[in-house]
N, C-alpha and C positions, 0 to 999 in steps of 0.2 A: 389130685392132679388138675381136675376141672376147675376147682376153686382158685388154684394158683393161676390158671390161664385167665379166668375172669378178672382176678385182681391185677394181673399184668396189663390186660386190656384197659382197665379203668385208669391205671397209672399212666399209660400212654395217652389216653384221651385227655386226662387232666394236664399232662405236660404239653401236648401238642393239639389243643382243641381246634386250631385253625385248619389243620389237615383234615380232620373229620368234617368240619364245616365246608371246606372246599369240595370234598367228595360229594356231599349232599347237594351243593349248588350245581355241580357237574350233572348229577342224576336229574335234578330239577329241570335244567335247561336242555338236556339231551333231546327231549321231545320237540324242541323248537329250533333245532339246527336246520338251516336252509338246505334244501336239496337241489336248488337251481339258482342261477344268477338273475339279477334284475338291475335296471337303471344304470347307475354309474359303475357298477361292477364291470360292465363290458369295456368301458373307457380305460380302466386300470389294467384289465387283462390284455387288451390290444396293445397298450403301450408297454406292457411287460414283454410281450412277444417282439415288439419293435426294438426294445432295448437289447434283447438277445442278438438281434441282427445287426444293430448299430449301437455299441456302447456309449457313443458320444451323447446319446439322448439322456443319459444319466444326469447331465447338467442342463437339460432342457426343462421347460415348464409346460408339459403336455396337458395337464388337467386344469382348465379354467384359468390358466396363467399362474397357478400356484407352483412354488418350488419346494417339493417334498422328496428329496433324493433318497433318504433312508427308507421311506415308505414304499417308493418306487422299487427299491432294491428288494425289500421284503416281499412285495407282490410278485416280483420276477422270480425270486427263489421258490416261492410257493407254486408258481406256475410251472417252473422247471420240475418240481417234485410231483405235483398233483395233476398237471394238465388242466382240463376243464372239468375237474371233479369238484363240484360245488360243496359236496358234503365234507370233503377233506378241508376245504377253506373254512367252512363253518365250524368244524371241530377245532381248528387252530384258533379261531376267534374265541371260542368257548374256553379253551385251555388258558388263553391269556387272562380272560376274565376270572377264572378260578385262581390263577396266580395272584391277581390283584386283590382278591379277598384275603388270601394268606398274607400278602405284603401289608395290607391295611392293618391287620391284627398286629403284625410285628412292629410296624412303625408306631402304633398307639401304645404298645407296651414300652417301646423306646422312649416315648414322650411322657412316661409316668402315669398313664391311665391305669385304673384298676382292671384287673383281668376280666371281670364281669362286664365292664363297659366296653372293653376292646372286643370281646366276643359279640356283645349286642350290636355294636356299630358295624362290625364285619358281616353280621347276620342280616341287618337291615340293608346294607349295601348290596350284598350278594344276591338277594331275592327281589330287590326293588324293580318294579316294572319299567322305570326310566332307564335301566341298563339294557333293555331289549333292543332298541334301535342299533346300538353299537355291537351287541352280541349276534343279533339275528340278521343283520344286513352286512354283507361281506365288505363292501367298500367303506364302511364306517369303522373298520378295524384300526384305523390310525388313532382314534380316541383311546382304544384299549392299550395300545403301545405307549402312547404319551403318558397316560396315567401310571402305567407300570414304571416307566422311567422317573416320573415325578415322585412316586412313592420311594423308589430306591434312593433318589436324590435327597429326599427328606430323612431317610434312615442315616445317610452319611453326614448330613448337615451338622448335628450336635457334636460329632466327633471332631469336625474341623474347628468349630468355635471353642471346643474344650481345649484343644491343643493345636493351633493352626500351623500347617507346614505346607510346602509347595506340592508335595505328593498328593495330599488330601485335596488341595485346591484344583489340581489338574484333573483328579478323578471327578470332582463336582462339575467342572467345565465340560468334561467329556459326556457325562450323563445328562446334565441340564441342556447343553447345546445340542446333544444328540436328540433329545425330545423335540427341540425346535426344528431340527432337520426332518423329523417325521411329520410334524404338522405345526403350523404357526402358533397354536395354543401353547406349545412348549416354552414360548418366550416368558411365560409367568414364572418359570424357575428363577429368573432374575429377581422378581418381586419376593419370592419365597426366601431367597438367599439373604435379603435385607430384612425381611419380616422377623425371622427367627432371633437374631441378636437383639432386636428391639424388645422382644418379649422376655428375654432373659437379662435385660438391662445391661447389654454390652453395646459399645459404640462401634459400628462397622468401620468407622474411619479413624479409630484409635491407632496408636503407633504399631501395634502388633498385627492389626487386621487391615490397615490401610492399603498395603500393597496388593493383597489378594482381592480386595473389594474393587480396586481400580482396574486390575487386570481382567477380572470377570466382566465388569461393566463395559469396558471398552471393547472386549471381544464380542459381546452381544450387540452393542450399538453400531460398531463398524459393519457387522453383517446385516443388521436391520436397515442401515442406510443404503447399502448396496441392494438389498432385497426390494425396497420400495422404489428405488431409482430405476430398477430393471423390470418393474411390473409390466405385464403385457395386457392387463385388463384394468378397467377403471374401478376404483374402490367405491363403496357406498359413501354418502356424505357423512362427515364426522360431526359429532355433537359434543359440546363441552358444558361445563357449569351445570345448570339446572336439568338440562336434557340428559346428561350423563348420569346424574344422581337418580332421575326417574327410571332410566333403563336398568340401572344396577338394582334398585329397590324392586322393580317389577320382576326381573329375572330371578332374584334370590327368593322372593315370595312365591314365584311360579313353581319352584321345586316342591313346595309344600302343598300346592293345589294346582297340579298340572292338567288344565282342561284344554280341550280343542273344540273347534266349531262343531265337529261331528258329534262329540260327546254331549255338548250343551243342547244341541238339537234333539237328541234322544230323550231328554228330560221334559221337553215341552215348555211352554211359556210360563205356566204357574210355578213349576219347580225351579225354573231358571231364575225367577225372582229371589227364591231362597238361596240359590247358589250365589247370586250377586251379593246378598248380605253376608254370606259366609266368606266370600272372596274379600270383601272390605275388612271384615274382622281379621282374617288371616294376614292381609297386607299390613294392617296396623300392629298386630300382636307380635309377629315374627321379629321385626327389628327391635322391639322392646325386649323380648326374651333374649335375643342375641347380645344386646348391649348389657343386660344384667349378667350374662355369663362372662362377657369380656371383662366387666368391672370386678368380677369375683377374683379372688386370689388363686388363680389356676396356673399361673406361670406359663411354661412352654405349652401347656395344653391348649391355650387360646390359639395356637397355630392352626388347629383344625376348625375352630369356631370361625376364624377369619378366612379360612381356605376358600369358601365359595366367593367371597368378595374379591380376593386376588385373582382367582381363575376367571371370573365373569367380567372383571373390569375391562380387559381388551375388547370383549364382545360388546360391552355397553358403550364403547366409544363410537359405534356406528348408529346411524339414524334408522331405527326399526319401526318408527311411527307408533310407539307404545303409549297407551294410556294407563295410568297407574292402577286404576280399579277395573280395567276391562276384564271380562270373564276369561277371554282367551286372546292370544296374540294373532296378528294376521300372518306372521311368519311361523315356521315350524320350530318353536323354541325347544322342543324335546331333544333336538339334535345337538344342543349345546350342553346337555345336562349330565352326561356320563362323568366327565372329569371333575366338576364341582360336587358331585353326589356324595363323596366321602364326608364332606363337611356337614351335609344334612344328616347323614347317618350318625355322626358323632353327636350332633346337636340333639337328635331324637333319643339316642342312647343315654345321654346325660339327664335329660328331662324325665325319661321313663325310669331310669335308675333311681332318681331321687323320690319318685312316687312309689315304686314297687317295694323299695326297701322298708317302707312303713306298713305294708300289708301283712296281715298275720299269716296268710298262706301264699307267700310271694313266689314260691317255686311253682305251685299249681297255676297261679295266675299268669306267670311268665310263660309257661308251656301252652296255656290256652290262647294267650295273645299271640304268641309266636306261630301257632298253628293257624289261627285266623288270618294272620298276616301272609303266610305262605299261600293259603287257599285263595285269598283275594288277589295276590300278585299273579298266581297261576291263571286265574280267570281273566284278568286284564291283559296279560301277555298273550293269552290265547286269542283274544280279540285283535290285538295288534298284529300278531303273526298271521292271522287269517288274511289280513289285507296284503301282507307281504307274499303269502302263498298264492294269492290270486294273481299278482303281478308276475310271480315266478312261473306260474303255469302258462300265462300268456307269452312270456318270453321264451319258454320251453317250446311252445308250439311254433313260434316264429323261427327260432334257431333250427329246429328239426326240419321245418319246411324249406329253409334256405340250404341246409346241409344236404338235403335230398337232391337239390339242383346244383351242388358244388362244382361238378365237372363243367356244366354249362356256364356258371357264373365266373369260373376261373379263366375262361377264354375272353372275358369282356373287360373293357376299360370303364364302361358305363352300365349301370344296372338301373332299369326303369321298371317300377312295379305299380300295377293298378290294383286297388283294393276292391274293384268290382262294385256292383250295385248294393251288395249286402256285406260291407266290410266290417262294420261294428268296431270292436276294440282293435282290430288289426289296422283299420284306417287311422285310428287315433295314434297308434304306435308308429305307423309309417310317416304320418304328418309331423308329429311332435318330436321324433327322435331320429332324425336323419343320421347324425353322427354315430349313434348306437348301431344302426343298421349297417353303416360302413365298417364299424369296428367288428361286428359279428362276421361280416363277409371277409375281413382281413384275417380273423382267427380261423375261419374255415379254409380259406384259399391261400393265405400267406401273401396276398397281393392287394395293393391299394386300389379300390374300386369306388368311383363316384356313384352315389345313389340319388335317385329322384323319384318322387311319388307322382303318379299320374292320376289326377282326380277327373271327375266327369266334366268339370268346368275347364280343365286343362291347367297345367302348371309349367312354369319356366324350368327347363331342365338345367341341372348344374353339371354340364358335361366337362370332362377333362380332355386333354389332347388324346387323339386316337380315334379309330374308326370302328372299333368293336363294341357293339351294343347287344345287350340281352334284355328282352322284354318278358316280364312275368305278370300273371294275373292271379289274384287270390280266389280259390275255390272254397267257399265256406262249408260245403258239405263234406269235402274230402280233407279239409284243413291242410291244404297244400297249395304251393305256388305252381301254376301251370304255365309252360312256355307258350308265347303267342308270337305270331309273325308281326314285324313292324309295318 
């Protein structure tokens, strides 16, 4: 009886290995789920609450001028279900990441990858430390949803080109355009729509495909024209020609060697010189390896080799002041990496697959390498999450301190806070994040309150109409805001 149970388990694992992998990824990341909010989380949460009070805000651009109505709706639903329970938000992010691991396996099988390559790519993606900003920072959850929709879009794509009809086209438009309404990155679904037929040597403008191609293209372009004409913030300067090429080359090679200023400084000057040499080699070798794989007779498999180029192309259009062989970018490039990461995972799986198949003890070697990869990822993610946890703890202190004075704050139109003579990180938070303090106050009181920080040198108050003022001062010993007379 026991043997039959073991055999049944083995059969299930062999048939559905992606479910087992997803479960292991979930257990791996469960230790890193955030237990409080930080940074832009408050902006999304406050606007979610505002949306419940005024549904017209669904069509507004509350976050830095971006129009992301479906993500706003998603955050609102989560807020309705979980309130200010950061752990529940974090578990939802993790659940979507786990789903993406499973979807990546399914789409790779759909695109005729060998089972071992599909498992390896899903494994590399699931545990990669570049997934941590999206998984462990609640407001970055839009990347998780966009990738989920793009993977579903990619699963549906071959069916449409095999036997095109209006029903399949409408489904592609709903999924692809839906990803666009979650975040602007979803626009790359248009590029993926045209990439696939080229790889299978079909003309998307042929008689049977022309109507669908025109309908989908015009749907995207009409919306895109409206989107940019109604922008409420100024875009970064655009770059074309050589600048675009450098940006794209740098961002793709960055996935293979993702360094930051903080990491480089940890190595010291002597080791940094070796890192510079390694960076140059990586930057040169990666495109060569990519071109070799593209030129191989891989058919539709090249879809995922070219995936990072398609996904990173819109990002590369903006001037990030990147130098091709620079050790690290001045901007935080890691925030762009979750969606293109499946391409890196497939690339690495193909390279390693061709190496390990020649080894005499390939199963043992694979297990050892996989174990080292997971341990290394765990250590790196632990360092990244430590920075997040520090910010979350600081935000928790500020939130609890304001919540203690909620009754007093709710009576005011204007909140003035002094960080005192020993404000430390509290002063930095108060000076640099006025909108966040106002959003926290709104979440606590349900009332729009103007916030101003009062420094020792004095600061111009940002008062709104009204005569009700509340003055608080930070007490670093009690870690509380204490009311003071004006």
